[in-house]
C-alpha positions as CSV (number, residue, x, y, z in Angstrom):
1,M,0.1,0.0,0.0
2,S,1.2,3.5,-0.8
3,D,1.6,6.3,1.7
4,Q,0.0,8.8,-0.9
5,T,-3.0,10.1,0.7
6,I,-5.9,10.1,-1.7
7,L,-8.8,11.5,0.6
8,Q,-8.5,14.0,3.5
9,L,-11.2,15.2,5.6
10,R,-10.4,18.1,7.8
11,N,-12.7,19.3,10.6
12,V,-15.7,18.5,8.4
13,T,-18.9,19.9,9.9
14,K,-22.3,20.2,8.9
15,K,-25.1,22.0,10.9
16,I,-28.6,22.6,10.1
17,G,-30.1,25.2,12.5
18,K,-29.0,24.3,15.9
19,R,-28.5,20.6,15.0
20,T,-25.0,19.3,14.4
21,L,-25.3,16.3,11.9
22,V,-21.5,16.1,11.5
23,D,-19.1,17.4,14.1
24,H,-15.4,18.2,13.0
25,L,-14.6,14.9,11.3
26,T,-10.9,14.4,10.4
27,F,-9.3,11.2,8.8
28,D,-7.3,10.2,5.8
29,V,-7.6,7.4,3.3
30,P,-4.4,6.3,1.7
31,K,-4.1,5.0,-1.9
32,G,-5.0,1.4,-2.5
33,E,-7.0,1.1,0.8
34,V,-10.7,-0.3,1.1
35,F,-12.1,2.2,3.9
36,G,-15.0,1.2,5.7
37,F,-17.5,3.8,7.3
38,L,-19.6,2.5,10.2
39,G,-22.1,4.3,12.5
40,P,-25.3,3.8,14.5
41,N,-28.7,5.3,13.2
42,G,-28.3,9.1,12.5
43,A,-24.6,9.1,12.9
44,G,-23.8,11.2,9.9
45,K,-22.3,8.7,7.4
46,T,-24.7,9.6,4.5
47,T,-24.4,13.2,5.2
48,T,-20.5,12.8,5.2
49,I,-20.6,10.9,2.0
50,R,-22.7,13.7,0.2
51,M,-20.4,16.5,1.5
52,I,-17.5,14.4,-0.1
53,V,-19.1,14.1,-3.3
54,G,-20.4,17.7,-3.3
55,L,-24.1,17.0,-3.0
56,M,-24.2,18.8,0.3
57,A,-22.4,22.0,1.2
58,M,-20.2,22.0,4.5
59,T,-20.7,24.2,7.2
60,E,-17.2,24.0,8.0
61,G,-14.1,22.2,7.2
62,E,-12.4,20.9,4.0
63,V,-12.2,17.7,1.9
64,L,-9.4,17.1,-0.3
65,V,-9.2,14.5,-3.1
66,N,-5.9,13.7,-4.3
67,G,-4.9,17.1,-2.9
68,V,-7.6,19.0,-4.7
69,S,-10.2,20.9,-2.6
70,V,-13.9,20.0,-3.3
71,T,-15.0,23.5,-2.2
72,K,-12.4,25.6,-4.1
73,N,-11.9,23.5,-7.2
74,F,-15.3,21.5,-7.4
75,E,-15.1,20.4,-11.1
76,E,-11.5,19.1,-10.9
77,A,-12.2,17.4,-7.5
78,M,-14.9,15.5,-9.1
79,T,-12.8,14.0,-11.9
80,Q,-11.0,12.3,-9.2
81,I,-14.2,10.5,-7.8
82,G,-16.4,7.8,-9.0
83,A,-19.5,6.9,-6.8
84,I,-22.5,4.8,-6.4
85,V,-25.1,5.6,-4.1
86,E,-27.2,2.4,-3.5
87,N,-28.3,0.8,-6.5
88,P,-26.5,2.1,-9.9
89,E,-29.1,3.7,-12.3
90,M,-28.8,2.3,-15.9
91,Y,-30.7,2.4,-19.1
92,K,-32.5,-1.0,-19.0
93,F,-33.4,-0.9,-22.5
94,L,-29.7,-0.6,-23.6
95,S,-27.1,-3.3,-23.3
96,G,-24.4,-3.0,-20.7
97,Y,-22.1,-1.9,-23.2
98,Q,-24.2,0.5,-24.7
99,N,-24.7,2.1,-21.2
100,L,-20.7,2.5,-20.7
101,V,-20.4,3.9,-24.2
102,H,-23.0,6.8,-23.2
103,Y,-21.3,7.4,-19.9
104,A,-17.9,7.4,-21.7
105,R,-19.0,10.5,-23.8
106,M,-19.5,12.5,-20.7
107,N,-15.7,12.0,-19.8
108,K,-12.9,13.2,-21.8
109,G,-10.2,10.7,-23.0
110,V,-12.4,7.3,-22.2
111,T,-11.2,5.2,-25.1
112,K,-13.0,2.0,-26.6
113,E,-10.0,0.2,-25.2
114,R,-10.6,1.6,-21.7
115,I,-14.2,0.4,-21.8
116,D,-13.2,-3.1,-22.7
117,E,-10.6,-2.7,-19.9
118,V,-13.2,-2.1,-17.2
119,V,-15.5,-4.7,-18.6
120,A,-12.8,-7.4,-18.0
121,L,-12.0,-6.0,-14.7
122,V,-15.5,-6.6,-13.4
123,G,-16.0,-9.7,-15.2
124,L,-18.7,-9.1,-17.5
125,Q,-17.3,-10.0,-20.8
126,N,-19.8,-12.7,-21.5
127,R,-22.7,-10.6,-20.9
128,I,-21.9,-7.1,-21.6
129,H,-23.9,-6.8,-24.8
130,E,-27.1,-8.1,-23.3
131,K,-29.7,-5.6,-22.2
132,V,-29.3,-4.4,-18.6
133,K,-33.0,-5.3,-18.0
134,R,-31.9,-9.0,-18.1
135,Y,-29.0,-8.4,-15.7
136,S,-29.3,-9.6,-12.0
137,L,-28.7,-7.0,-9.1
138,G,-25.3,-8.3,-8.7
139,M,-24.5,-7.8,-12.4
140,R,-25.9,-4.2,-12.4
141,Q,-23.6,-3.7,-9.4
142,R,-20.5,-4.6,-11.3
143,L,-21.7,-2.7,-14.1
144,G,-22.1,0.4,-11.9
145,V,-18.4,-0.2,-10.7
146,A,-17.3,-0.2,-14.3
147,Q,-19.1,2.9,-15.2
148,A,-17.7,4.6,-12.1
149,I,-14.1,3.8,-12.8
150,L,-14.3,4.7,-16.6
151,H,-12.5,8.1,-16.3
152,R,-9.7,6.3,-13.9
153,P,-10.8,8.2,-10.7
154,K,-8.3,8.1,-7.7
155,L,-11.5,7.5,-5.3
156,L,-14.2,5.1,-5.5
157,I,-17.1,5.7,-2.9
158,L,-19.9,3.1,-2.6
159,D,-23.0,3.8,-0.2
160,E,-24.6,0.5,0.8
161,P,-23.2,-1.7,-2.2
162,T,-24.4,-5.0,-1.0
163,N,-28.0,-3.9,-0.3
164,G,-30.2,-6.5,-2.2
165,L,-27.4,-8.9,-3.2
166,D,-27.1,-12.6,-2.4
167,P,-24.1,-14.2,-0.6
168,A,-22.5,-15.0,-4.0
169,G,-22.9,-11.5,-5.2
170,I,-21.6,-9.9,-2.1
171,R,-18.5,-12.0,-2.4
172,E,-18.2,-11.2,-6.1
173,L,-18.2,-7.6,-5.3
174,R,-15.7,-7.9,-2.6
175,D,-13.3,-9.7,-4.8
176,Y,-13.7,-7.0,-7.5
177,L,-13.1,-4.2,-5.0
178,R,-9.9,-5.9,-3.9
179,K,-8.9,-6.4,-7.5
180,L,-9.5,-2.5,-8.1
181,T,-7.3,-1.6,-5.2
182,Q,-4.7,-3.9,-6.3
183,E,-4.5,-3.4,-10.0
184,E,-5.9,0.2,-10.6
185,G,-4.5,1.6,-7.3
186,I,-8.0,3.1,-6.5
187,S,-8.9,3.9,-2.9
188,V,-12.5,2.6,-2.0
189,V,-14.8,4.2,0.6
190,V,-17.5,1.8,1.7
191,S,-20.6,2.6,3.9
192,S,-22.6,-0.6,4.8
193,H,-24.7,-2.0,7.6
194,L,-23.2,-5.7,7.3
195,L,-20.5,-5.9,9.8
196,S,-19.4,-9.2,8.7
197,E,-18.9,-8.2,5.3
198,M,-17.2,-5.0,6.2
199,E,-14.6,-7.0,8.2
200,L,-13.9,-9.3,5.2
201,M,-13.8,-6.4,2.7
202,C,-12.0,-3.3,4.4
203,D,-8.4,-2.7,5.4
204,R,-9.6,-0.1,8.1
205,V,-12.9,1.3,9.4
206,A,-13.9,4.7,10.7
207,I,-16.7,4.6,13.4
208,I,-18.7,7.6,13.9
209,Q,-21.4,8.2,16.6
210,T,-23.7,11.2,16.8
211,G,-21.5,13.1,14.0
212,K,-18.3,12.4,15.9
213,L,-15.4,10.3,14.9
214,I,-15.0,7.6,17.5
215,D,-12.3,5.5,16.2
216,V,-10.3,4.5,13.1
217,R,-8.9,1.1,13.5
218,P,-7.0,-1.6,11.3
219,L,-8.8,-4.9,10.7
220,H,-6.1,-7.1,9.4
221,A,-2.7,-5.3,10.2
222,E,-0.2,-6.7,12.5
223,G,0.5,-4.1,15.3
224,S,-0.6,-2.9,18.6
225,D,-4.0,-1.7,17.5
226,A,-4.8,-5.0,15.8
227,T,-3.3,-7.5,18.3
228,A,-5.1,-5.8,21.3
229,N,-8.3,-7.5,20.5
230,K,-6.7,-10.9,20.2
231,K,-7.1,-13.7,22.8
232,V,-6.2,-17.4,23.1
233,L,-8.7,-20.2,23.8
234,F,-7.6,-23.2,25.5
235,E,-10.2,-26.2,25.1
236,L,-9.9,-28.1,28.4
237,D,-12.0,-30.2,30.8
238,N,-11.8,-28.2,34.1
239,P,-11.7,-24.5,33.7
240,Q,-11.8,-23.8,37.4
241,A,-9.0,-25.9,38.1
242,A,-7.2,-24.2,35.1
243,I,-7.8,-20.8,36.8
244,V,-6.5,-22.0,40.1
245,A,-3.3,-23.4,38.2
246,L,-2.6,-20.2,36.5
247,A,-2.6,-18.1,39.6
248,G,0.7,-15.9,39.5
249,H,1.0,-16.6,35.5
250,A,-2.0,-14.8,34.4
251,D,-4.4,-12.2,35.7
252,S,-7.3,-14.2,36.8
253,S,-9.8,-11.2,36.1
254,Q,-8.7,-11.3,32.5
255,I,-9.7,-15.2,32.2
256,H,-13.0,-15.8,30.8
257,V,-14.8,-19.2,31.2
258,M,-16.3,-20.4,28.0
259,D,-19.2,-22.6,28.6
260,G,-18.3,-26.2,27.3
261,K,-15.2,-25.0,25.7
262,G,-12.6,-23.7,28.2
263,I,-11.0,-20.6,29.2
264,L,-10.2,-17.5,27.1
265,L,-7.4,-15.0,28.0
266,P,-5.4,-12.3,26.4
267,L,-1.8,-13.5,25.5
268,E,1.2,-12.6,23.5
269,R,2.2,-15.5,21.1
270,E,5.5,-15.9,23.3
271,Q,3.4,-16.4,26.5
272,I,1.4,-19.5,25.1
273,P,4.3,-22.1,25.7
274,T,4.5,-21.2,29.5
275,I,0.7,-21.2,30.0
276,L,0.5,-24.5,28.1
277,N,3.2,-26.1,30.5
278,V,1.5,-24.8,33.8
279,L,-1.8,-26.4,32.5
280,V,-0.1,-29.7,31.6
281,Q,2.0,-29.9,34.7
282,N,-1.2,-29.4,36.9
283,G,-2.7,-32.5,35.1
284,I,-5.3,-30.5,33.1
285,N,-6.3,-32.1,30.0
286,I,-6.0,-29.9,26.8
287,Y,-7.9,-30.7,23.7
288,G,-7.0,-27.6,21.6
289,I,-5.4,-24.0,21.4
290,S,-6.7,-21.4,19.2
291,S,-6.5,-17.6,18.4
292,K,-9.5,-15.7,18.8
293,A,-10.0,-12.0,17.6
294,K,-12.6,-10.0,18.8
295,S,-14.9,-9.6,15.9
296,L,-15.8,-6.1,14.3
297,E,-19.4,-6.5,15.5
298,D,-18.1,-7.0,19.1
299,Q,-15.7,-4.0,18.8
300,F,-18.6,-2.0,17.2
301,L,-21.2,-2.8,19.9
302,E,-18.6,-2.2,22.7
303,I,-17.5,1.4,21.2
304,T,-21.0,2.5,20.6
305,G,-22.7,1.1,23.5
306,G,-24.8,-1.2,21.6
307,E,-26.6,1.1,19.5
308,Q,-28.2,-0.1,16.4
309,I,-26.2,0.3,12.9
310,V,-27.6,1.8,9.8
């Protein structure tokens, strides 16, 4: 992943009357990253996306797309962005290819070769000349992504892109987004209510609540932020005896008994052999050891106090 920053939000704020919808949001999205945007109902996610793409004016702050200000150089900034809000709108009586040709005419420099390139990138080669009315929702989403990246944007924004998709369609979309970041170097910002899919799809997520940024955290990177949520599960036959045996070797308040499974405790990788030896020396039967990372859903509910997500 490059260190080049594609999207910058600096103290982005939106007020309507006395109500603050978005409150001084500040974060960066680097090149080639899939960045998730999460928040409870009314948190301000959609409002933020609308300000990024220029559909809503900011009360305060600044948005930079590849270094270009959305407020000062709107047209130039928009050439850096491709976006899909919910389901992409297409001309259903035209073929997929005809739709792309139509959109290509709205952007300078989009060649036939580029159209063929994006068609291949989203895997629609075999169906691109069929009318869109025959497409499944998943195929329309892929065609929408193709249309959004025709002009080679630096940033792709998808608001609830998995709405209505079946599990196979969601997986396809996830794979194509990863392919985009790797082959095109595009940064992707995704807003979704499907936490399990966001966990598989995103490199990092930003969590907002009542318009304020609560946290930005990596999902897969190694490091203190990522490993802080990892625990080790010891599957054994006598959890209470294990807790007694581990006195002096582990903080008993950090040991959780998992009904029918064993004990769960936070450990560094290097500590596992020591704990294992203590349990064996005390005659405790061990049936398995596995690493358990706190899920994104657990982290989200913990941070937001259990509020419902959009």
